[in-house]
VEXRO-790826 format. One line per 2 residues: number of its first residue (from 1); their letters; for each residue x, y, z of C-alpha. Coordinates in nm, 2 decimals. Layout:
N
NUM	A	X,Y,Z ~ ...
# end
This chain:
191
1	MT	-3.35,-1.91,-0.34 ~ -3.09,-1.68,-0.19
3	AV	-2.89,-1.77,0.12 ~ -2.95,-1.56,0.42
5	AA	-2.63,-1.44,0.59 ~ -2.60,-1.54,0.95
7	AP	-2.63,-1.26,1.21 ~ -2.29,-1.14,1.33
9	SS	-2.18,-1.28,1.67 ~ -2.13,-1.05,1.96
11	VD	-1.76,-1.12,1.91 ~ -1.78,-0.99,1.54
13	AA	-1.97,-0.69,1.65 ~ -1.73,-0.62,1.94
15	RA	-1.43,-0.65,1.71 ~ -1.58,-0.42,1.45
17	LA	-1.67,-0.16,1.71 ~ -1.33,-0.17,1.88
19	ER	-1.14,-0.15,1.55 ~ -1.35,0.15,1.44
21	LL	-1.32,0.34,1.77 ~ -0.95,0.26,1.82
23	DT	-0.86,0.32,1.45 ~ -0.64,0.62,1.54
25	SV	-0.44,0.43,1.80 ~ -0.25,0.15,1.63
27	ER	-0.09,0.06,1.96 ~ -0.42,0.04,2.15
29	RA	-0.58,-0.15,1.87 ~ -0.30,-0.40,1.87
31	HS	-0.32,-0.44,2.24 ~ -0.70,-0.50,2.22
33	AG	-0.66,-0.76,1.94 ~ -0.39,-0.93,2.15
35	VA	-0.61,-0.93,2.46 ~ -0.90,-1.08,2.25
37	AR	-0.67,-1.35,2.11 ~ -0.54,-1.43,2.46
39	AA	-0.90,-1.44,2.60 ~ -0.99,-1.69,2.32
41	EL	-0.70,-1.91,2.44 ~ -0.81,-1.88,2.80
43	AR	-1.18,-1.95,2.72 ~ -1.14,-2.31,2.83
45	AV	-1.12,-2.17,3.19 ~ -1.48,-2.05,3.17
47	PP	-1.81,-2.23,3.11 ~ -1.88,-2.28,2.73
49	AE	-2.19,-2.06,2.74 ~ -1.97,-1.77,2.85
51	RE	-1.68,-1.79,2.61 ~ -1.83,-1.55,2.35
53	LL	-1.90,-1.30,2.62 ~ -1.54,-1.32,2.74
55	VA	-1.39,-1.26,2.40 ~ -1.64,-0.98,2.32
57	AA	-1.55,-0.81,2.65 ~ -1.18,-0.85,2.57
59	WL	-1.22,-0.67,2.23 ~ -1.41,-0.39,2.41
61	HD	-1.22,-0.35,2.73 ~ -1.02,-0.04,2.63
63	IG	-1.26,0.15,2.40 ~ -1.29,0.41,2.68
65	YA	-0.95,0.55,2.55 ~ -1.11,0.64,2.22
67	PD	-1.16,1.01,2.17 ~ -1.52,0.97,2.07
69	VR	-1.59,0.77,2.39 ~ -1.39,0.96,2.65
71	RT	-1.61,1.15,2.90 ~ -1.48,1.12,3.25
73	GF	-1.12,1.04,3.17 ~ -1.14,0.70,3.35
75	HP	-1.13,0.46,3.05 ~ -1.31,0.16,3.21
77	LD	-1.61,0.37,3.31 ~ -1.61,0.57,2.98
79	GA	-1.62,0.24,2.78 ~ -1.89,0.09,3.00
81	LY	-2.11,0.40,2.97 ~ -2.07,0.42,2.59
83	LA	-2.16,0.05,2.56 ~ -2.46,0.08,2.80
85	ER	-2.60,0.38,2.60 ~ -2.59,0.17,2.29
87	GW	-2.77,-0.13,2.43 ~ -2.49,-0.38,2.49
89	SP	-2.57,-0.63,2.76 ~ -2.54,-0.50,3.12
91	RL	-2.31,-0.78,3.21 ~ -2.07,-0.70,2.93
93	CA	-2.08,-0.33,3.03 ~ -2.00,-0.43,3.39
95	LV	-1.71,-0.65,3.28 ~ -1.56,-0.36,3.08
97	AH	-1.62,-0.12,3.38 ~ -1.44,-0.35,3.62
99	HS	-1.16,-0.50,3.41 ~ -0.82,-0.54,3.56
101	GA	-0.91,-0.42,3.91 ~ -1.05,-0.09,3.80
103	VH	-1.24,-0.06,4.13 ~ -0.90,-0.01,4.30
105	VA	-0.82,0.29,4.08 ~ -1.16,0.44,4.02
107	PA	-1.28,0.75,4.20 ~ -1.50,0.66,4.50
109	GA	-1.84,0.55,4.38 ~ -1.76,0.60,4.01
111	LK	-1.85,0.24,3.91 ~ -2.16,0.19,4.13
113	AF	-2.39,0.17,3.82 ~ -2.21,-0.15,3.72
115	PD	-2.21,-0.46,3.94 ~ -1.87,-0.61,4.00
117	EC	-1.87,-0.98,3.96 ~ -1.60,-1.22,4.08
119	SP	-1.63,-1.50,3.83 ~ -1.43,-1.71,3.59
121	VS	-1.52,-1.47,3.31 ~ -1.41,-1.15,3.50
123	DA	-1.09,-1.33,3.61 ~ -1.01,-1.45,3.25
125	LT	-1.07,-1.10,3.11 ~ -0.84,-0.94,3.37
127	YA	-0.58,-1.22,3.32 ~ -0.59,-1.17,2.94
129	DQ	-0.54,-0.79,2.98 ~ -0.26,-0.84,3.23
131	TV	-0.07,-1.09,3.02 ~ -0.07,-0.88,2.70
133	GP	0.14,-0.56,2.69 ~ 0.13,-0.26,2.45
135	WG	0.14,-0.36,2.08 ~ -0.02,-0.70,2.17
137	RR	0.29,-0.87,2.29 ~ 0.27,-1.13,2.56
139	AS	0.40,-1.05,2.91 ~ 0.40,-1.20,3.25
141	VQ	0.16,-1.04,3.50 ~ 0.46,-0.91,3.69
143	DR	0.62,-0.75,3.38 ~ 0.28,-0.61,3.27
145	MA	0.23,-0.44,3.62 ~ 0.59,-0.30,3.60
147	EM	0.53,-0.17,3.25 ~ 0.20,-0.01,3.36
149	LR	0.36,0.16,3.66 ~ 0.64,0.30,3.44
151	RH	0.40,0.42,3.17 ~ 0.16,0.60,3.41
153	GP	0.43,0.72,3.64 ~ 0.49,0.73,4.02
155	DS	0.23,0.99,4.09 ~ -0.05,0.83,3.89
157	AQ	-0.37,0.68,4.04 ~ -0.24,0.34,3.93
159	AR	0.07,0.38,4.14 ~ -0.12,0.51,4.44
161	AH	-0.36,0.21,4.42 ~ -0.09,-0.05,4.34
163	HR	-0.06,-0.17,4.70 ~ -0.43,-0.29,4.67
165	RG	-0.45,-0.36,4.29 ~ -0.12,-0.55,4.26
167	PH	-0.22,-0.83,4.51 ~ -0.57,-0.84,4.34
169	LL	-0.41,-0.90,4.00 ~ -0.18,-1.17,4.13
171	AV	-0.48,-1.34,4.30 ~ -0.67,-1.33,3.98
173	AA	-0.37,-1.48,3.79 ~ -0.35,-1.76,4.05
175	RV	-0.72,-1.84,4.01 ~ -0.71,-1.85,3.63
177	EA	-0.39,-2.06,3.63 ~ -0.55,-2.30,3.87
179	RL	-0.86,-2.33,3.65 ~ -0.65,-2.39,3.34
181	AA	-0.45,-2.66,3.53 ~ -0.78,-2.83,3.64
183	GP	-0.91,-2.86,3.29 ~ -1.24,-2.75,3.14
185	PR	-1.53,-2.67,3.37 ~ -1.77,-2.95,3.42
187	LT	-2.14,-2.92,3.38 ~ -2.34,-3.01,3.69
189	PT	-2.64,-3.22,3.61 ~ -2.97,-3.08,3.72
191	R	-3.23,-3.28,3.90
# end
């Protein structure tokens, strides 16, 4: 009798897709791997049933930068559209679309097809992205925001939205850090 291989997890599939799509950008691939590793560390801040979703979304959050994925030029939307067209879960697509306060930078109405959730998972994804810089190196949220503003420049959409997006990112960081300090989420018994 031959052993049947286990089906790959969504994390394995997400990692394989991200590595394939980002294969021409060593820096972006290293960042995505670093964000996924950071998300795995932060997973204790989300309910156990959502940890795999968090890490899969972390792997996929920047695939919209890939040349084969780029359509609108707004990487969160491009990544979400690509994933949706290929049957990934609507929730994962929405997490990719809205990661790191994308709504503050997006053209008006651009993300309307993807519901924006305010949850421990969306917070942990954003925090993971905002605490890992280029090349997968750890950074503080403040250092990461400063790096992003330098990289995109003072006339960029990111710079124009920073007065809204910056406070949002700091609020997300505070929520994640509070959840981590409080310990793992408790399951509420049902009646």
